[in-house]
C-alpha positions in Angstrom: 170.1 93.6 1.9 166.5 94.6 0.7 166.2 97.2 3.6 169.7 98.7 2.5 168.4 99.0 -1.0 165.2 100.7 0.2 167.1 103.1 2.4 169.4 104.1 -0.4 166.5 104.6 -2.7 165.1 107.2 -0.2 168.2 108.9 0.6 168.3 112.1 -1.4 171.7 113.5 -2.4 172.5 116.8 -4.3 175.8 117.3 -6.0 176.6 120.9 -6.7 179.0 121.3 -9.7 179.0 119.5 -13.1 182.6 119.2 -13.8 184.4 115.8 -13.7 184.3 115.6 -10.0 180.6 116.2 -9.8 179.8 113.9 -12.7 181.8 111.0 -11.6 180.5 111.4 -8.1 176.9 111.3 -9.5 177.9 108.2 -11.5 179.3 106.4 -8.5 176.3 107.3 -6.2 173.8 106.4 -8.9 175.4 102.9 -9.3 175.0 102.6 -5.6 171.3 103.1 -5.9 170.9 106.5 -4.3 168.5 109.2 -5.3 170.8 111.8 -6.9 170.5 115.3 -8.2 173.3 116.9 -10.3 173.0 120.7 -10.3 174.9 123.1 -12.5 173.7 125.9 -14.8 175.9 124.6 -17.7 174.7 121.0 -17.7 172.9 121.4 -21.0 175.5 123.5 -22.8 177.4 122.0 -25.7 180.6 120.5 -24.9 183.6 121.5 -27.1 187.2 122.8 -26.8 187.0 126.2 -28.7 186.3 128.6 -25.9 187.3 129.4 -22.3 185.9 126.6 -20.2 185.6 125.2 -16.7 188.7 123.1 -15.7 187.2 119.8 -17.0 186.2 120.9 -20.4 189.6 122.5 -20.9 191.4 119.4 -19.7 193.6 117.0 -21.9 192.4 113.9 -19.8 196.1 112.9 -18.9 196.3 109.8 -16.6 199.8 109.9 -14.9 198.8 107.4 -12.3 201.5 104.7 -12.4 204.3 107.0 -13.3 204.0 109.0 -10.0 207.3 108.8 -8.2 206.1 108.1 -4.7 205.1 104.7 -3.5 203.1 105.7 -0.4 201.1 108.3 1.1 197.6 109.9 0.2 198.4 111.0 -3.3 199.9 107.8 -4.2 196.8 105.8 -2.9 194.4 108.0 -4.6 196.2 107.5 -7.9 196.5 103.7 -7.5 192.8 103.3 -6.6 191.8 105.6 -9.5 193.7 103.6 -12.1 192.1 100.4 -10.9 188.7 102.0 -10.8 189.0 103.5 -14.3 189.5 100.1 -15.8 186.3 99.0 -14.1 184.3 102.0 -14.9 185.2 102.1 -18.6 183.4 98.8 -18.9 180.2 100.1 -17.3 180.0 103.6 -18.9 177.3 103.9 -21.5 178.3 105.4 -24.8 176.4 105.4 -28.0 178.5 107.5 -30.4 182.2 106.7 -29.9 184.2 104.4 -27.6 185.6 106.0 -24.6 188.9 104.1 -24.0 192.0 104.7 -22.1 194.6 105.5 -24.9 198.0 104.1 -23.9 201.1 104.5 -23.4 202.6 107.6 -21.9 206.3 108.7 -22.6 208.1 111.2 -20.5 211.4 112.7 -21.7 214.0 113.9 -19.3 215.0 117.6 -19.6 217.7 117.5 -17.0 220.2 115.1 -15.3 218.3 115.3 -12.1 215.0 114.3 -13.8 216.7 111.4 -15.6 218.2 110.1 -12.3 214.7 110.2 -10.8 213.5 108.2 -13.9 216.2 105.6 -13.3 215.1 105.1 -9.7 211.4 105.0 -10.8 212.1 102.3 -13.4 213.7 100.2 -10.7 211.0 100.6 -8.2 208.0 100.3 -10.5 208.8 97.6 -12.9 205.6 95.8 -12.0 203.6 98.8 -13.2 204.9 98.7 -16.8 207.5 101.4 -16.4 210.7 101.1 -18.4 213.5 103.3 -19.4 213.6 104.2 -23.1 216.0 102.1 -25.2 218.5 103.7 -27.6 216.3 103.4 -30.6 213.5 105.0 -29.0 215.6 107.7 -27.8 217.2 108.3 -31.1 213.6 108.6 -32.5 212.7 111.3 -30.0 216.1 113.0 -30.6 215.1 113.3 -34.3 211.6 114.6 -33.5 212.7 117.3 -31.1 216.0 118.0 -32.9 218.1 117.8 -29.7 220.3 115.3 -27.7 218.0 114.0 -25.1 219.5 112.6 -21.7 216.8 109.8 -21.6 213.2 109.0 -20.8 210.8 106.4 -19.7 207.6 104.7 -20.9 204.7 104.0 -18.9 202.7 101.3 -20.6 199.5 101.5 -18.5 199.3 105.3 -18.3 197.8 107.5 -21.0 194.8 109.6 -21.8 191.1 109.6 -21.7 189.5 112.0 -24.2 187.8 114.3 -21.8 185.1 115.4 -24.3 184.2 111.8 -25.2 184.3 110.9 -21.5 182.0 113.7 -20.3 179.5 112.8 -23.0 179.6 109.1 -22.2 179.2 109.7 -18.5 176.3 112.1 -19.2 174.6 109.3 -21.2 175.1 106.9 -18.2 173.5 109.3 -15.9 170.5 109.6 -18.1 170.3 105.8 -18.2 170.5 105.6 -14.4 167.8 108.4 -14.1 170.1 111.0 -12.4 168.1 114.2 -12.0 170.0 117.0 -13.8 169.1 120.5 -12.7 170.6 123.2 -15.0 170.2 126.2 -12.5 172.5 128.1 -10.2 172.6 127.5 -6.5 171.9 130.7 -4.6 172.2 129.4 -1.1 172.7 126.3 1.0 171.2 126.2 4.6 170.6 123.8 7.4 167.1 122.8 8.4 166.0 123.4 11.9 163.0 121.1 11.5 164.2 117.7 12.8 161.3 116.0 10.9 162.5 117.2 7.6 165.5 116.5 5.4 168.8 117.9 6.9 169.6 120.6 4.3 167.9 122.9 1.9 169.4 124.2 -1.4 167.9 127.4 -2.7 167.9 127.7 -6.5 167.4 130.6 -8.9 163.8 131.6 -9.6 163.0 131.0 -5.9 163.0 127.2 -6.3 164.3 125.1 -3.3 164.8 121.4 -2.5 165.4 119.6 0.7 168.1 116.9 0.8 169.8 114.4 3.1 173.2 115.1 1.7 174.9 117.8 -0.2 178.2 117.3 -2.0 180.0 120.5 -3.3 182.1 119.9 -6.3 182.0 123.4 -7.5 185.8 124.5 -7.7 186.2 128.2 -6.8 182.5 128.7 -6.1 182.9 126.3 -3.2 184.1 129.3 -1.0 181.1 131.4 -1.8 178.6 128.6 -0.9 180.3 127.6 2.3 181.0 131.0 3.8 177.4 131.7 5.0 177.6 128.3 6.8 180.7 129.4 8.7 183.2 127.2 6.8 186.4 128.8 5.4 187.9 127.1 2.4 190.7 128.8 0.6 191.1 128.2 -3.0 193.0 130.1 -5.7 192.6 130.0 -9.4 195.1 128.2 -11.5 194.8 128.4 -15.2 195.7 125.8 -17.9 196.3 126.6 -21.5 195.9 124.4 -24.6 197.2 125.2 -28.1 196.2 123.2 -31.1 198.9 123.3 -33.9 198.3 122.6 -37.6 201.4 121.0 -38.9 202.8 122.2 -42.2 203.2 118.6 -43.4 202.1 115.1 -42.2 204.7 112.9 -40.6 204.1 109.2 -41.5 207.0 108.1 -39.1 204.9 109.7 -36.3 202.9 106.4 -36.0 205.2 105.7 -33.0 203.8 108.7 -31.1 202.2 107.6 -27.8 198.8 108.7 -26.4 200.8 111.2 -24.3 204.3 112.6 -24.7 205.4 114.8 -21.7 208.5 117.0 -22.2 209.5 119.9 -20.1 206.3 119.5 -18.1 204.3 120.0 -21.3 201.9 117.4 -22.8 202.0 116.7 -26.5 199.2 114.8 -28.2 199.4 113.9 -31.9 195.7 113.3 -32.3 195.5 113.8 -36.1 198.1 113.2 -39.0 198.6 117.0 -39.1 197.5 118.3 -35.7 199.1 118.5 -32.3 197.7 119.5 -29.0 200.1 121.1 -26.6 198.9 121.9 -23.0 200.0 122.5 -19.5 198.6 123.8 -16.2 201.2 126.4 -15.2 199.9 129.7 -14.1 198.0 131.5 -11.4 195.1 133.8 -12.1 192.0 133.8 -14.5 193.5 135.4 -17.6 195.8 133.4 -19.9 199.3 134.8 -20.1 200.9 135.3 -23.5 204.2 134.8 -21.9 203.3 131.3 -20.7 201.9 130.5 -24.1 205.2 131.5 -25.8 207.2 129.4 -23.2 205.2 126.3 -24.3 205.8 127.1 -27.9 209.5 128.0 -27.5 210.5 124.9 -25.3 213.2 126.9 -23.8 214.5 128.2 -27.2 214.8 124.7 -28.4 211.5 124.3 -30.6 212.0 122.0 -33.5 211.2 123.1 -36.9 207.8 121.4 -37.2 206.7 123.6 -34.2 208.2 126.8 -35.5 206.5 126.3 -38.9 203.2 125.2 -37.5 200.1 127.4 -37.4 198.2 127.9 -34.2 194.5 126.9 -35.4 192.9 126.8 -32.1 193.6 127.7 -28.4 191.6 127.5 -25.2 192.1 127.7 -21.5 190.3 126.6 -18.3 190.4 127.7 -14.7 190.8 125.2 -11.9 190.8 125.6 -8.1 194.0 125.0 -6.0 193.7 124.7 -2.3 195.7 127.2 -0.3 198.0 125.6 2.3 196.2 122.2 2.0 196.8 119.2 -0.1 194.8 118.8 -3.3 192.1 117.6 -3.8 189.9 118.6 -0.8 187.9 115.7 0.4 186.1 116.7 3.7 183.0 116.1 5.6 182.3 119.5 7.0 179.2 118.6 8.9 176.9 115.5 9.0 175.4 115.5 5.5 177.8 118.2 4.0 180.8 117.1 2.1 183.2 118.6 -0.4 185.1 117.1 -3.3 186.9 119.9 -4.9 190.3 121.6 -5.5 191.3 119.4 -8.4 193.7 121.8 -10.1 195.8 119.0 -11.5 194.9 115.3 -12.2 191.2 116.0 -12.0 190.3 113.3 -14.5 192.8 110.9 -13.1 191.7 111.2 -9.5 188.0 111.5 -10.1 187.0 107.7 -9.4 188.9 107.5 -6.2 187.5 110.9 -4.9 183.9 109.7 -5.8 184.4 106.4 -3.9 185.6 108.3 -0.9 182.3 110.4 -0.9 180.4 107.2 -1.2 182.2 105.6 1.7 181.5 108.7 3.9 177.7 108.4 3.1 177.8 104.8 3.9 179.4 105.5 7.3 182.6 103.7 6.7 
C-alpha cells in the first residue's frame, strides 16, 4: 500500500485544458494522490456568465442522467456512473462561499405524440430511477404556464442541475486544498522524449518554459486537434455553439414555486432562478458565431410563446463553443500512446458526464 502511495506521489501528470473535463480530471487524480498540473491560460480569469465563454462557463449544468431513454450501451453506462459519482463528489468538494448542491427535480414536457409515447415507455422501464408521468394537476399547471394544451410530460426526481459557476469555483477551491499546481499559460507544443532515463513527455509552454511529465491528458476541446497533429494523431472535431438568454419578467409569478430545477420543453431548458428572472438555453447550432435565427427560435417556441415570454425583456445573453467529434461518439476517451490520453469532445452533457470520464482516465493510468 505504501509503495503504491509513493509511486503515485512521484507520478507527474499534466492536464491540458481548464474546462469541466480538465478540472474534474484534476480533482479525481488529486484525490488519488498523484502529482498533478492543470494547464490553461484562463485559469485565473474571473468566472461569470456575461461574455462569450468556453463551453463550460456557458453551460447551464443540466444533469439528464436518469431520464436518458436507453438502458444499455456506453452512453447509458457513463450517465449511470456519473450520477452515482456526483452524489459522492458533492460531499467531498470544498466550498467556502455557497453550497454546491444538486438542485432537483427535472420536468420534461412532450411536444409531440411520438415524444409522449417514448415518455410512457420510459416511465414503465425506469420506475426505480424516480421517473413518473405527470399527473393531470401538474399538466394543467404547465398548460397554464405555456398557454397551450400539452400532450403530457414526465418528472425525473433524481435529475436536475448543478450551478456551473458555483461548481467551478468549488472545484477550484478543492484543487487548491489538494495542492494541484495551476499553470495559467498556453501550451505551444507537446513532444515525446527520446531519453529513456527521463520522463516520457515534454510540454513546451509560452515564454520558452517546458516541463517533463509521465502522463499528459488533453481536455482542450477544439485545440485538441492542433496539439495532436504534430504527433501524427488525427482527431476531427467541429464547433457546436450553445446560446443562453436571461429574461427579465414583467411581473413576479408567486405560483411559480412549483417550477423545478430544470424544465425542458421543445429541447430548450428553462431555469426560473429568481422571482422575475428566467434562463433559457440550448446547444443547437454549428459554428462559432451565435445565430440570431436560432435565438429567435428559442424565444418563439414554434410561434407558441406565452405572454410572459413575449412581454419579457432580454437582460443578458451569452454563448459558448463546444467541440463535437466527427464520425465518433462523444465524448472522446482514448489512450493514443502510452502516457498520452484524451478526454474531450463534450459538446453536450459535459457537466453530467465529467465524473465518469475522469474516473476512466484514472483507470487507464492505474492500468486497469
